[in-house]
gemmi code that builds the backbone of each chain (N, CA, C; Angstrom):
import gemmi

chains = {
    "A": [
        ("MET", (245.360, 3.006, 100.587), (245.085, 1.757, 101.235), (243.951, 1.229, 100.586)),
        ("LEU", (244.002, 0.112, 99.836), (242.351, -0.030, 99.350), (241.774, -1.080, 100.647)),
        ("MET", (240.794, -1.146, 100.564), (240.067, -2.125, 101.915), (239.723, -3.608, 101.197)),
        ("TYR", (240.741, -3.879, 100.280), (240.530, -5.644, 100.049), (240.558, -6.695, 101.655)),
        ("ALA", (239.263, -7.557, 100.828), (238.846, -8.598, 102.115), (240.190, -9.293, 102.772)),
        ("SER", (241.190, -9.276, 101.606), (242.166, -10.588, 102.048), (243.596, -10.123, 101.244)),
        ("PRO", (244.325, -9.891, 102.020), (245.833, -10.146, 101.245), (246.020, -10.329, 100.223)),
        ("SER", (245.852, -12.033, 100.263), (246.434, -13.338, 99.960), (245.304, -13.166, 98.529)),
        ("LEU", (244.848, -12.518, 98.002), (244.013, -12.641, 96.637), (245.018, -13.584, 95.868)),
        ("SER", (246.667, -12.872, 95.576), (246.994, -13.943, 94.358), (247.503, -14.756, 95.062)),
        ("MET", (247.527, -15.497, 95.713), (247.653, -16.493, 96.373), (246.418, -17.870, 96.473)),
        ("LEU", (244.997, -17.041, 96.045), (243.837, -17.518, 96.235), (243.819, -17.923, 94.816)),
        ("GLN", (244.289, -17.241, 93.972), (243.926, -17.385, 92.402), (244.379, -19.199, 91.770)),
        ("GLY", (244.021, -19.770, 91.350), (244.351, -21.855, 91.104), (244.739, -22.173, 91.963)),
        ("SER", (245.023, -21.597, 93.088), (245.416, -22.855, 94.569), (244.599, -24.064, 94.290)),
        ("LYS", (245.754, -24.710, 94.295), (245.101, -26.326, 94.696), (244.496, -26.456, 95.928)),
        ("GLN", (245.110, -25.968, 97.079), (244.853, -25.822, 98.192), (243.557, -25.849, 98.601)),
        ("PHE", (243.336, -24.515, 98.062), (241.973, -23.716, 97.884), (240.780, -25.057, 97.531)),
        ("LYS", (241.296, -25.111, 96.117), (240.086, -25.809, 95.759), (239.983, -27.147, 96.612)),
        ("HIS", (240.949, -27.589, 96.805), (240.939, -28.894, 97.703), (240.449, -28.754, 99.113)),
        ("ALA", (240.643, -27.876, 99.744), (239.673, -27.643, 100.959), (238.337, -27.652, 100.351)),
        ("ILE", (238.169, -26.878, 99.355), (236.703, -26.897, 99.054), (235.740, -28.299, 98.817)),
        ("LEU", (236.539, -29.078, 98.114), (236.199, -30.445, 97.941), (235.735, -31.434, 98.751)),
        ("LYS", (236.968, -31.349, 99.684), (237.403, -31.935, 101.429), (235.321, -31.876, 101.585)),
        ("ASN", (235.715, -30.421, 102.309), (234.267, -30.028, 102.590), (233.191, -29.989, 102.396)),
        ("LEU", (233.227, -30.342, 100.909), (232.237, -30.653, 99.958), (231.429, -32.234, 100.232)),
        ("LEU", (232.503, -32.932, 99.775), (232.294, -34.539, 100.688), (231.784, -34.358, 102.148)),
        ("LEU", (232.272, -34.178, 103.239), (232.175, -33.849, 104.612), (230.481, -33.419, 104.760)),
        ("GLY", (229.728, -32.641, 103.929), (228.474, -31.976, 103.801), (227.728, -32.838, 103.358)),
        ("LEU", (228.292, -33.552, 102.337), (226.904, -34.172, 101.648), (226.755, -35.777, 102.248)),
        ("ARG", (228.016, -36.173, 103.015), (227.779, -36.812, 103.838), (227.029, -36.622, 105.090)),
        ("LYS", (226.845, -35.531, 105.876), (226.631, -35.235, 106.950), (224.901, -34.625, 106.234)),
        ("GLY", (224.673, -34.521, 105.096), (223.456, -34.339, 104.487), (223.233, -35.513, 104.161)),
        ("GLY", (222.995, -36.704, 104.039), (222.570, -37.550, 103.765), (222.078, -37.557, 102.366)),
        ("VAL", (222.920, -36.970, 101.340), (222.747, -36.702, 100.140), (222.903, -38.107, 99.524)),
        ("ALA", (222.892, -38.924, 99.758), (223.469, -40.556, 99.137), (222.550, -41.256, 99.359)),
        ("SER", (221.026, -41.219, 100.058), (219.879, -41.770, 100.673), (218.984, -41.928, 99.013)),
        ("ARG", (218.344, -42.579, 99.419), (217.829, -42.713, 97.997), (216.220, -41.971, 98.248)),
        ("ASP", (215.947, -41.893, 99.136), (214.518, -41.387, 99.766), (214.664, -39.766, 98.928)),
        ("MET", (215.403, -39.201, 98.703), (214.921, -37.767, 98.262), (215.100, -37.867, 97.036)),
        ("SER", (213.746, -36.509, 96.634), (213.796, -36.201, 95.667), (215.080, -35.835, 94.488)),
        ("PHE", (214.834, -35.257, 93.201), (215.890, -34.930, 92.222), (216.312, -33.673, 92.990)),
        ("HIS", (215.406, -32.267, 93.428), (215.222, -31.282, 93.897), (216.170, -31.451, 94.801)),
        ("GLU", (215.146, -32.213, 95.895), (215.769, -32.458, 96.911), (217.294, -31.904, 97.773)),
        ("ARG", (217.060, -33.281, 96.374), (219.145, -34.161, 96.820), (219.870, -32.332, 95.704)),
        ("LYS", (219.336, -32.260, 94.629), (220.357, -31.021, 93.796), (220.367, -29.676, 95.478)),
        ("ASN", (219.390, -29.435, 95.906), (219.228, -27.869, 96.864), (220.221, -28.227, 97.724)),
        ("ALA", (220.134, -29.842, 98.532), (221.032, -30.286, 99.347), (222.592, -30.157, 98.974)),
        ("ILE", (222.763, -30.487, 97.496), (223.950, -29.829, 97.351), (224.527, -29.276, 97.291)),
        ("ARG", (223.880, -27.892, 96.554), (223.806, -26.533, 96.436), (224.510, -26.046, 97.436)),
        ("HIS", (223.514, -26.364, 98.695), (223.746, -25.672, 99.997), (225.398, -26.180, 100.124)),
        ("ALA", (225.193, -27.514, 100.300), (226.519, -28.559, 100.705), (228.087, -27.263, 100.033)),
        ("ALA", (227.971, -27.189, 98.463), (228.678, -26.384, 97.811), (228.948, -25.476, 98.195)),
        ("ASP", (228.111, -23.972, 98.827), (227.934, -23.065, 99.576), (228.868, -23.188, 100.899)),
        ("ALA", (228.160, -24.078, 101.396), (228.712, -23.982, 102.708), (230.118, -24.479, 102.773)),
        ("ALA", (230.599, -25.293, 102.106), (232.119, -26.056, 101.820), (232.836, -24.941, 101.211)),
        ("LEU", (232.562, -23.991, 100.362), (232.974, -22.259, 99.614), (232.991, -21.585, 100.578)),
        ("ALA", (232.321, -21.178, 101.691), (232.283, -20.186, 102.850), (233.409, -20.621, 103.900)),
        ("THR", (233.463, -22.334, 103.906), (234.270, -22.188, 105.252), (235.709, -22.424, 104.742)),
        ("ALA", (235.743, -22.746, 103.699), (237.218, -23.367, 102.648), (237.842, -21.726, 102.903)),
        ("ARG", (236.718, -20.898, 102.597), (237.524, -19.568, 102.032), (237.516, -18.745, 103.302)),
        ("GLY", (237.330, -19.224, 104.638), (237.337, -18.703, 105.803), (236.527, -17.342, 106.315)),
        ("VAL", (236.958, -16.468, 107.630), (235.705, -15.349, 107.658), (236.409, -14.409, 107.483)),
        ("ALA", (237.619, -14.280, 106.634), (238.265, -12.810, 106.467), (237.398, -12.027, 105.462)),
        ("PRO", (236.777, -12.587, 104.314), (236.042, -11.409, 103.384), (234.775, -11.613, 104.011)),
        ("CYS", (234.134, -10.241, 104.229), (232.841, -10.222, 104.490), (231.750, -11.164, 103.243)),
        ("TRP", (231.713, -11.199, 101.640), (230.962, -12.395, 101.341), (230.964, -13.526, 101.820)),
        ("SER", (232.268, -14.019, 102.654), (231.568, -15.426, 103.347), (230.948, -15.399, 104.460)),
        ("ARG", (231.694, -14.462, 105.247), (230.613, -14.406, 106.361), (229.087, -14.593, 105.861)),
        ("SER", (228.724, -13.394, 105.289), (227.088, -13.018, 104.403), (226.701, -14.371, 104.286)),
        ("LEU", (227.680, -14.911, 103.406), (226.932, -16.843, 102.937), (226.507, -17.456, 103.585)),
        ("THR", (227.726, -17.616, 104.727), (227.489, -18.361, 105.615), (225.845, -18.323, 106.037)),
        ("ALA", (226.065, -16.732, 106.618), (224.763, -16.037, 107.439), (223.427, -16.700, 106.548)),
        ("GLU", (223.523, -16.718, 105.304), (222.516, -17.169, 104.618), (222.156, -18.649, 104.635)),
        ("LEU", (223.234, -19.125, 104.268), (222.881, -20.441, 104.736), (222.163, -20.800, 105.535)),
        ("SER", (222.638, -20.288, 106.893), (221.878, -20.873, 108.377), (220.625, -20.198, 108.426)),
        ("HIS", (220.403, -19.023, 107.846), (218.825, -18.905, 107.873), (217.506, -19.792, 106.876)),
        ("GLY", (218.852, -20.702, 105.805), (217.912, -21.694, 104.999), (217.608, -21.057, 103.596)),
        ("ARG", (217.677, -19.975, 103.511), (217.358, -19.507, 101.913), (218.820, -19.578, 101.240)),
        ("HIS", (218.203, -19.457, 99.831), (219.589, -19.559, 98.984), (219.083, -18.036, 98.099)),
        ("LEU", (219.916, -16.970, 98.511), (219.338, -15.797, 97.974), (219.789, -15.764, 97.128)),
        ("ARG", (221.135, -16.007, 96.179), (221.796, -15.832, 95.150), (221.152, -16.407, 94.025)),
        ("HIS", (220.821, -17.951, 94.432), (219.888, -18.312, 93.172), (218.399, -18.507, 92.925)),
        ("ALA", (218.179, -18.422, 94.163), (216.506, -17.457, 94.135), (216.316, -16.120, 93.758)),
        ("LYS", (217.082, -15.569, 93.553), (217.213, -14.584, 92.529), (217.182, -14.330, 91.202)),
        ("SER", (218.403, -15.509, 90.933), (218.822, -15.051, 89.678), (217.668, -15.022, 88.521)),
        ("ARG", (216.308, -15.440, 88.910), (215.805, -15.642, 87.595), (214.756, -14.206, 87.536)),
        ("PRO", (214.307, -13.898, 88.628), (213.835, -12.578, 88.110), (214.776, -11.302, 88.229)),
        ("SER", (216.313, -11.066, 88.184), (216.720, -10.065, 87.740), (217.488, -9.979, 86.595)),
        ("GLU", (217.054, -11.213, 85.828), (217.247, -11.358, 84.330), (216.040, -10.638, 83.933)),
        ("CYS", (215.185, -10.889, 84.381), (213.567, -9.854, 83.422), (214.052, -8.892, 83.975)),
        ("LYS", (214.548, -8.302, 85.367), (215.049, -7.001, 85.011), (215.780, -6.103, 84.819)),
        ("SER", (216.797, -7.024, 84.057), (218.101, -6.496, 83.569), (217.614, -5.953, 82.568)),
        ("ARG", (216.874, -6.346, 81.445), (216.667, -5.810, 80.035), (216.119, -4.614, 80.475)),
        ("SER", (214.080, -3.850, 81.249), (214.402, -3.181, 81.306), (214.775, -2.033, 81.976)),
        ("LYS", (215.956, -2.453, 82.973), (217.378, -2.012, 83.452), (217.779, -0.807, 82.669)),
        ("MET", (217.911, -2.060, 81.597), (219.012, -1.456, 80.298), (218.418, -0.595, 79.878)),
        ("VAL", (217.167, -0.311, 79.161), (216.751, 0.365, 78.592), (216.804, 1.615, 78.951)),
        ("CYS", (216.755, 1.615, 80.469), (216.443, 2.877, 80.802), (217.570, 3.394, 81.401)),
        ("LYS", (218.806, 2.397, 81.201), (219.968, 2.942, 81.975), (220.279, 3.890, 80.120)),
        ("ASN", (220.125, 3.553, 78.850), (220.604, 3.898, 77.935), (220.130, 5.273, 77.660)),
        ("LYS", (218.834, 5.310, 78.342), (218.058, 6.657, 78.075), (218.789, 7.591, 78.627)),
        ("ILE", (219.237, 7.044, 80.042), (219.833, 8.239, 81.067), (220.856, 8.683, 80.521)),
        ("LEU", (221.541, 7.678, 79.654), (222.984, 8.024, 79.502), (223.000, 8.823, 78.818)),
        ("ARG", (222.237, 8.250, 77.230), (222.079, 9.658, 76.528), (221.483, 10.724, 76.918)),
        ("ARG", (220.399, 10.685, 77.682), (220.657, 12.114, 78.258), (221.938, 13.322, 79.070)),
        ("SER", (221.900, 12.168, 80.003), (223.600, 12.591, 80.534), (224.762, 13.168, 79.491)),
        ("LEU", (224.602, 12.957, 78.467), (225.796, 12.909, 77.433), (225.259, 14.198, 76.803)),
        ("ARG", (223.816, 14.932, 77.084), (223.451, 15.839, 76.084), (223.932, 16.825, 76.147)),
        ("PRO", (224.860, 17.583, 77.467), (224.920, 18.769, 77.072), (226.260, 19.710, 76.635)),
        ("ARG", (226.244, 20.501, 75.922), (226.691, 20.688, 75.203), (228.090, 21.111, 76.030)),
        ("PRO", (229.040, 21.150, 76.112), (230.401, 21.638, 76.745), (230.762, 23.156, 75.935)),
        ("LYS", (231.342, 23.873, 76.588), (231.907, 24.696, 76.495), (233.142, 25.184, 76.272)),
        ("SER", (233.792, 24.428, 76.705), (235.923, 24.281, 76.265), (235.734, 22.823, 76.554)),
        ("LYS", (237.286, 22.311, 76.324), (237.829, 21.408, 76.014), (237.794, 20.713, 77.928)),
        ("ALA", (238.233, 21.568, 78.431), (237.622, 21.098, 80.274), (236.452, 20.637, 80.851)),
        ("THR", (235.918, 21.260, 80.266), (234.170, 20.555, 80.440), (234.027, 19.946, 80.040)),
        ("ALA", (234.293, 19.732, 79.044), (233.351, 18.045, 77.974), (234.242, 17.503, 79.120)),
        ("LYS", (235.765, 17.624, 79.163), (236.585, 16.247, 80.300), (235.848, 15.896, 81.511)),
        ("ALA", (235.420, 17.344, 82.368), (234.850, 17.262, 83.629), (233.481, 16.166, 83.180)),
        ("ALA", (233.072, 17.025, 82.090), (231.315, 15.986, 81.659), (231.682, 14.934, 81.759)),
        ("ARG", (232.476, 14.416, 80.941), (233.136, 12.654, 80.570), (232.924, 12.107, 81.648)),
        ("VAL", (233.966, 12.580, 82.635), (234.475, 12.286, 83.674), (233.449, 12.070, 84.948)),
        ("VAL", (232.445, 12.570, 84.487), (231.117, 12.149, 85.437), (230.452, 11.319, 85.352)),
        ("VAL", (230.218, 11.031, 84.096), (229.270, 10.334, 83.068), (229.809, 9.150, 83.531)),
        ("ALA", (230.976, 8.396, 83.335), (232.112, 7.573, 83.884), (231.811, 6.849, 85.226)),
        ("ARG", (231.851, 7.994, 86.242), (231.564, 8.028, 87.678), (230.126, 7.091, 87.696)),
        ("THR", (229.167, 7.529, 87.061), (227.587, 7.833, 87.186), (227.792, 5.903, 86.791)),
        ("MET", (228.700, 5.700, 85.456), (227.979, 4.623, 84.949), (228.422, 3.633, 86.433)),
        ("VAL", (229.912, 3.800, 86.430), (230.550, 3.116, 87.750), (229.602, 2.706, 88.613)),
        ("ARG", (229.005, 3.732, 89.416), (228.340, 3.940, 90.442), (226.737, 2.552, 89.963)),
        ("ARG", (226.399, 2.535, 88.957), (225.323, 1.657, 88.035), (225.706, 0.171, 88.487)),
        ("ARG", (227.012, -0.206, 87.557), (227.120, -1.253, 87.467), (227.593, -1.650, 89.121)),
        ("ALA", (228.111, -0.713, 89.797), (228.238, -1.311, 91.469), (227.262, -1.666, 92.137)),
        ("ARG", (225.643, -0.886, 91.424), (224.486, -1.504, 92.098), (224.062, -2.779, 91.988)),
        ("ALA", (224.356, -3.241, 90.569), (224.271, -4.434, 90.241), (224.942, -5.755, 90.928)),
        ("LEU", (226.593, -5.275, 90.803), (227.019, -6.664, 91.693), (227.211, -6.272, 92.884)),
        ("ARG", (226.051, -5.378, 93.849), (225.585, -5.222, 95.176), (224.953, -6.690, 95.215)),
        ("GLU", (223.848, -6.694, 94.407), (223.102, -8.083, 94.072), (223.756, -9.500, 94.156)),
        ("ILE", (224.706, -9.537, 93.328), (224.659, -10.831, 93.225), (225.977, -11.481, 94.112)),
        ("VAL", (226.676, -9.925, 94.603), (228.246, -10.840, 95.637), (227.402, -10.697, 97.267)),
        ("PRO", (227.376, -11.453, 97.926), (227.030, -11.757, 98.974), (227.449, -10.752, 100.048)),
        ("GLY", (226.492, -10.320, 100.706), (227.013, -8.965, 101.416), (226.525, -7.770, 100.682)),
        ("GLY", (226.970, -7.587, 99.223), (227.077, -7.005, 98.662), (226.151, -4.982, 99.419)),
        ("ARG", (225.394, -5.924, 99.380), (224.211, -4.101, 99.700), (224.827, -3.575, 101.212)),
        ("GLY", (225.817, -3.578, 101.723), (226.079, -2.959, 102.860), (227.675, -2.612, 102.775)),
        ("MET", (227.668, -2.624, 101.236), (229.473, -2.212, 101.465), (229.708, -1.215, 100.802)),
        ("ASP", (230.553, -0.543, 101.239), (230.318, 0.941, 100.464), (231.367, 0.640, 98.837)),
        ("GLU", (232.107, 1.460, 97.710), (232.024, 1.052, 96.412), (233.380, 0.486, 96.386)),
        ("CYS", (234.543, 1.204, 97.233), (235.663, 0.095, 97.263), (235.516, -0.675, 97.576)),
        ("THR", (235.005, -0.968, 98.943), (235.194, -2.466, 99.579), (234.194, -3.642, 98.716)),
        ("LEU", (233.740, -3.205, 98.151), (232.594, -4.227, 96.934), (233.377, -4.718, 96.262)),
        ("LEU", (234.087, -3.985, 95.911), (235.040, -3.987, 94.518), (236.681, -5.202, 94.991)),
        ("GLY", (236.752, -5.123, 96.163), (237.676, -5.691, 96.817), (236.913, -6.912, 96.831)),
        ("GLU", (235.712, -7.292, 96.966), (235.105, -8.148, 97.464), (234.544, -8.787, 96.462)),
        ("THR", (233.708, -8.552, 95.575), (233.713, -8.875, 93.960), (235.016, -9.942, 93.703)),
        ("LEU", (236.127, -9.373, 93.700), (237.165, -9.694, 93.130), (237.275, -10.944, 93.711)),
        ("ASP", (237.499, -10.834, 95.484), (237.587, -12.536, 95.800), (236.654, -13.365, 96.023)),
        ("TYR", (235.269, -12.837, 95.530), (234.534, -13.734, 95.298), (234.493, -14.717, 94.320)),
        ("ALA", (234.851, -13.371, 92.965), (234.927, -14.432, 91.760), (235.544, -15.066, 91.682)),
        ("VAL", (237.230, -14.865, 92.335), (238.037, -16.008, 92.465), (237.642, -17.544, 93.218)),
        ("SER", (237.206, -17.200, 94.063), (236.621, -18.508, 94.666), (235.662, -18.947, 93.995)),
        ("LEU", (234.601, -18.900, 93.687), (233.896, -19.293, 93.023), (234.058, -19.837, 91.970)),
        ("LYS", (235.645, -19.897, 91.264), (236.140, -20.084, 90.259), (237.099, -21.477, 90.551)),
        ("ALA", (237.139, -21.404, 92.349), (237.451, -22.443, 92.876), (236.444, -23.391, 92.934)),
        ("GLN", (235.179, -23.469, 93.196), (234.271, -24.005, 94.236), (233.402, -24.556, 92.703)),
        ("VAL", (233.963, -24.192, 91.669), (233.244, -24.883, 90.232), (234.302, -25.599, 89.800)),
        ("ASP", (235.971, -25.133, 89.798), (236.416, -26.435, 89.395), (236.856, -27.354, 90.620)),
        ("ALA", (236.777, -27.324, 91.909), (236.338, -28.296, 92.721), (234.660, -29.235, 93.054)),
        ("MET", (233.833, -28.924, 92.129), (232.704, -29.918, 91.798), (232.989, -30.525, 90.249)),
        ("GLN", (233.935, -29.957, 89.351), (234.042, -30.638, 88.081), (234.761, -31.958, 88.742)),
        ("LEU", (235.780, -31.708, 89.555), (236.248, -32.592, 89.594), (235.601, -33.767, 90.180)),
        ("LEU", (234.878, -33.476, 91.324), (234.435, -34.235, 91.627), (232.910, -35.072, 90.617)),
        ("CYS", (232.758, -34.418, 89.666), (231.541, -34.673, 88.923), (232.418, -36.005, 87.445)),
        ("TYR", (233.127, -35.272, 87.636), (234.303, -35.991, 86.024), (235.584, -36.659, 86.450)),
        ("CYS", (235.400, -37.086, 88.059), (236.261, -38.231, 88.278), (236.659, -39.484, 87.610)),
    ],
    "B": [
        ("MET", (240.427, 3.695, 106.601), (239.209, 4.235, 106.877), (238.505, 5.478, 106.878)),
        ("SER", (238.926, 6.457, 108.023), (238.341, 8.067, 108.648), (238.919, 8.517, 107.234)),
        ("GLY", (237.938, 9.051, 107.153), (238.020, 10.502, 106.115), (237.701, 10.060, 104.762)),
        ("ARG", (236.942, 8.617, 104.681), (236.354, 8.068, 103.550), (234.880, 8.408, 103.055)),
        ("ARG", (234.615, 9.037, 101.995), (232.893, 9.534, 101.578), (232.844, 8.467, 101.054)),
        ("GLY", (233.190, 7.040, 100.918), (232.740, 6.109, 100.401), (233.026, 6.153, 98.636)),
        ("ARG", (233.492, 7.216, 97.890), (233.554, 7.044, 96.905), (235.312, 6.600, 96.100)),
        ("ILE", (235.193, 6.313, 94.781), (236.548, 5.769, 95.102), (237.435, 6.767, 94.321)),
        ("SER", (238.371, 7.054, 94.070), (239.212, 7.683, 93.841), (239.647, 6.775, 92.071)),
        ("ASP", (240.101, 7.708, 90.853), (240.326, 7.082, 90.106), (241.624, 5.905, 90.081)),
        ("ASP", (242.711, 6.593, 90.922), (243.825, 5.863, 90.717), (243.338, 4.686, 91.642)),
        ("GLU", (242.072, 4.558, 92.680), (242.015, 2.843, 93.207), (241.285, 2.656, 91.721)),
        ("ILE", (240.154, 2.938, 91.125), (239.592, 2.531, 90.251), (240.408, 1.651, 89.201)),
        ("ASN", (241.456, 2.397, 88.839), (242.479, 1.974, 87.651), (243.453, 0.668, 88.164)),
        ("GLU", (243.736, 0.439, 89.816), (243.854, -0.082, 90.281), (243.646, -1.582, 90.109)),
        ("LEU", (242.393, -1.401, 90.333), (241.238, -2.906, 90.410), (240.428, -3.101, 89.290)),
        ("ILE", (240.777, -2.203, 88.183), (240.828, -2.553, 86.819), (241.585, -3.277, 85.841)),
        ("SER", (243.090, -3.144, 86.327), (244.233, -3.814, 86.283), (243.625, -5.233, 86.560)),
        ("LYS", (243.048, -5.730, 88.222), (243.295, -6.910, 88.522), (242.195, -7.499, 87.798)),
        ("LEU", (241.273, -6.703, 87.498), (239.512, -7.217, 87.430), (240.249, -7.865, 85.745)),
        ("GLN", (241.224, -6.980, 84.874), (241.040, -7.416, 83.704), (241.941, -8.678, 83.335)),
        ("ALA", (242.538, -8.830, 84.802), (243.769, -10.262, 84.762), (243.015, -11.656, 85.109)),
        ("LEU", (241.507, -11.022, 85.551), (240.753, -11.830, 86.206), (239.694, -12.418, 85.171)),
        ("LEU", (239.368, -11.924, 84.100), (238.416, -12.225, 83.590), (239.294, -13.234, 81.990)),
        ("PRO", (238.106, -14.076, 82.098), (238.211, -15.217, 80.446), (239.111, -14.429, 79.862)),
        ("GLU", (239.860, -15.089, 78.936), (240.588, -15.079, 77.821), (240.229, -13.800, 76.791)),
        ("SER", (239.349, -14.426, 76.522), (238.208, -13.953, 75.396), (238.050, -12.671, 75.540)),
        ("SER", (237.339, -11.742, 76.631), (237.015, -10.667, 77.010), (238.301, -10.014, 77.115)),
        ("ARG", (239.052, -10.630, 77.728), (240.502, -9.535, 77.893), (241.138, -9.183, 76.251)),
        ("ARG", (241.255, -9.858, 75.321), (241.399, -9.233, 74.285), (240.501, -8.334, 74.009)),
        ("ARG", (239.279, -8.734, 73.926), (238.645, -7.026, 73.313), (238.521, -6.148, 74.066)),
        ("ASN", (238.427, -5.993, 75.325), (239.052, -4.899, 75.883), (240.047, -4.594, 76.068)),
        ("ALA", (241.431, -5.040, 75.783), (242.701, -4.386, 76.329), (242.810, -3.047, 75.735)),
        ("SER", (242.586, -2.480, 74.581), (242.865, -0.913, 74.494), (241.899, -0.065, 75.483)),
        ("ARG", (240.858, -0.258, 75.557), (239.625, 0.420, 75.788), (238.625, 0.373, 76.605)),
        ("SER", (239.138, -0.580, 77.527), (238.162, -0.892, 79.234), (238.073, 0.281, 79.893)),
        ("SER", (236.859, 0.338, 79.919), (236.043, 1.810, 80.969), (236.055, 0.347, 82.103)),
        ("ALA", (236.319, 1.720, 83.356), (235.793, 0.650, 84.718), (234.132, 0.206, 84.837)),
        ("SER", (233.341, 0.846, 83.841), (232.174, 0.700, 83.382), (232.142, -0.701, 82.615)),
        ("LYS", (232.559, -0.861, 81.712), (232.526, -1.578, 80.661), (233.220, -3.205, 81.673)),
        ("LEU", (234.297, -2.694, 82.195), (234.552, -4.261, 83.225), (233.926, -4.631, 84.247)),
        ("LEU", (233.221, -3.598, 84.778), (232.346, -4.392, 85.884), (231.099, -4.893, 85.389)),
        ("LYS", (230.503, -4.398, 83.747), (229.483, -5.280, 83.751), (230.426, -6.687, 83.213)),
        ("GLU", (230.712, -6.825, 82.698), (231.973, -8.455, 82.658), (232.077, -9.114, 83.457)),
        ("THR", (232.545, -8.027, 84.769), (232.280, -8.858, 85.676), (230.808, -9.477, 86.379)),
        ("CYS", (230.144, -9.186, 86.306), (229.122, -9.013, 86.436), (228.764, -10.201, 85.547)),
        ("SER", (228.918, -10.318, 84.529), (228.741, -11.311, 83.135), (229.236, -12.960, 83.797)),
        ("TYR", (230.435, -12.636, 84.408), (231.771, -13.318, 84.555), (230.935, -13.981, 86.095)),
        ("ILE", (230.576, -13.533, 86.957), (229.842, -14.215, 88.600), (228.706, -14.625, 88.234)),
        ("LYS", (227.332, -14.402, 86.976), (226.608, -14.731, 86.908), (227.182, -16.680, 85.909)),
        ("SER", (227.609, -16.201, 85.495), (227.951, -17.775, 84.375), (228.498, -18.128, 85.455)),
        ("LEU", (229.638, -18.038, 86.671), (229.426, -19.261, 87.495), (228.302, -19.390, 88.096)),
        ("HIS", (228.008, -18.783, 88.496), (226.777, -19.195, 89.558), (225.951, -20.345, 88.468)),
        ("ARG", (225.946, -19.961, 87.387), (224.842, -21.199, 86.375), (225.609, -22.265, 86.204)),
        ("GLU", (227.346, -21.870, 86.481), (227.497, -23.429, 86.197), (228.065, -24.412, 87.708)),
        ("VAL", (227.797, -23.288, 88.825), (226.937, -24.045, 89.870), (226.097, -25.116, 89.705)),
        ("ASP", (225.178, -24.341, 89.482), (223.732, -24.850, 89.408), (223.472, -26.303, 88.212)),
        ("ASP", (224.144, -25.853, 87.151), (224.294, -27.160, 86.469), (225.548, -28.334, 86.815)),
        ("LEU", (226.257, -28.156, 87.631), (227.216, -28.941, 88.357), (226.218, -29.747, 89.452)),
        ("SER", (225.410, -28.784, 90.560), (224.570, -29.435, 91.372), (223.435, -30.499, 90.621)),
        ("ASP", (223.210, -30.324, 89.907), (222.313, -31.099, 88.601), (222.942, -32.321, 88.409)),
        ("ARG", (224.362, -31.986, 87.724), (224.438, -32.999, 87.755), (224.907, -34.131, 88.647)),
        ("LEU", (225.842, -33.476, 89.648), (226.084, -34.233, 91.242), (224.622, -35.050, 90.956)),
        ("SER", (223.463, -34.107, 91.588), (222.270, -35.060, 91.968), (221.968, -36.340, 90.918)),
        ("GLY", (222.164, -36.363, 89.837), (221.560, -37.107, 88.758), (222.800, -38.117, 88.634)),
        ("LEU", (224.061, -38.085, 89.148), (224.672, -39.224, 89.590), (224.408, -40.108, 90.600)),
        ("MET", (224.014, -39.319, 91.495), (223.713, -39.663, 93.302), (222.337, -40.839, 92.583)),
        ("SER", (221.684, -40.162, 92.236), (219.985, -40.936, 92.163), (220.747, -42.076, 91.230)),
        ("THR", (221.339, -42.339, 90.527), (222.079, -43.563, 90.119), (222.667, -44.341, 90.714)),
        ("MET", (222.330, -44.409, 91.794), (223.587, -44.915, 92.868), (223.926, -46.194, 93.015)),
        ("ASP", (222.386, -47.350, 92.459), (222.803, -48.315, 92.120), (222.936, -48.634, 91.021)),
        ("SER", (223.134, -47.498, 90.460), (224.074, -48.174, 88.877), (225.525, -48.773, 88.938)),
        ("ASP", (226.037, -48.871, 87.778), (227.088, -49.557, 87.823), (228.354, -48.636, 87.498)),
        ("SER", (227.993, -47.542, 87.178), (228.996, -46.992, 86.195), (229.801, -46.325, 87.111)),
        ("PRO", (230.740, -46.629, 86.978), (232.258, -45.887, 87.597), (231.983, -44.692, 88.428)),
        ("GLN", (231.472, -43.891, 88.154), (231.542, -42.190, 88.576), (230.553, -42.546, 89.650)),
        ("ALA", (229.275, -43.380, 89.276), (228.554, -43.785, 90.744), (229.067, -44.382, 91.599)),
        ("GLU", (230.080, -45.193, 91.390), (231.031, -45.926, 92.031), (231.800, -44.888, 93.271)),
        ("ILE", (232.481, -44.675, 92.444), (233.492, -43.782, 92.700), (233.158, -42.364, 93.788)),
        ("ILE", (231.742, -41.835, 93.427), (230.943, -41.132, 94.486), (230.679, -41.795, 95.965)),
        ("ARG", (229.903, -43.045, 95.547), (229.822, -43.727, 96.406), (230.543, -44.210, 97.626)),
        ("SER", (231.758, -44.688, 97.044), (233.443, -44.960, 98.097), (233.899, -43.340, 99.056)),
        ("LEU", (233.435, -42.240, 98.370), (234.205, -40.865, 98.660), (232.294, -40.923, 100.027)),
        ("LEU", (231.602, -41.092, 99.815), (230.318, -40.658, 100.742), (230.330, -41.856, 102.045)),
        ("ARG", (231.202, -43.050, 101.837), (230.970, -43.880, 102.496), (231.046, -43.548, 104.006)),
    ],
}
model = gemmi.Model(1)
for chain_id, residues in chains.items():
    chain = gemmi.Chain(chain_id)
    for i, (resn, *xyz) in enumerate(residues, 1):
        res = gemmi.Residue()
        res.name, res.seqid = resn, gemmi.SeqId(i, " ")
        for name, pos in zip(("N", "CA", "C"), xyz):
            atom = gemmi.Atom()
            atom.name, atom.element = name, gemmi.Element(name[0])
            atom.pos, atom.b_iso = gemmi.Position(*pos), 0.0
            res.add_atom(atom)
        chain.add_residue(res)
    model.add_chain(chain)
structure = gemmi.Structure()
structure.add_model(model)
structure.setup_entities()
């Protein structure tokens, strides 16, 4: 039995109700944040909007998924982890990729003695690669660092679906 | 949860693969239909989430711009203003 964040992932996908909940929360949050005030600089306003959007998303999703609880915790600590990290990790990823390819080639080098050994070697490489990719996911899914691989994948699915809904909700507001 | 060593079995990977495949945007799905490994799919998923983050960022930019022209007569500014009242 997979440790999914929530059994209702399929209900979440494309759900108008979810999108509207995010939008409603966003409007409430923007109002509360005094974002309409003229005294803010562009960046202050943008950060307030992003903060409100993330809070709206986490609230609308509820406390079931780990990523949602983590996101709420991050927001209350006043840190914008995902966005602050997005640039440094882009620089890192290129050097990581070079390393990864070298390691991959090295691990593919052993000459298998039989078909069974060859297959086993491939499985090992595959699992290694999965683990490496999982590491990257941990960085971008809120709370990802504390999760085991199986939970991480379920959370990633849930998070991606929810993010899409957040984008849709914000587009509704931008292009109404 | 008891007895789990924190590693995924191949069956579980396969199930998540199909779910992730269904989730990713159309273009990636067609390319990977026949030979998507778990690793490739996770990479796609990573890129997908990052692109969604960028979209949220861009939309925040746009909303910030819209709100700073609050005294303008643009229909969007008017709508947003009334929504935030």
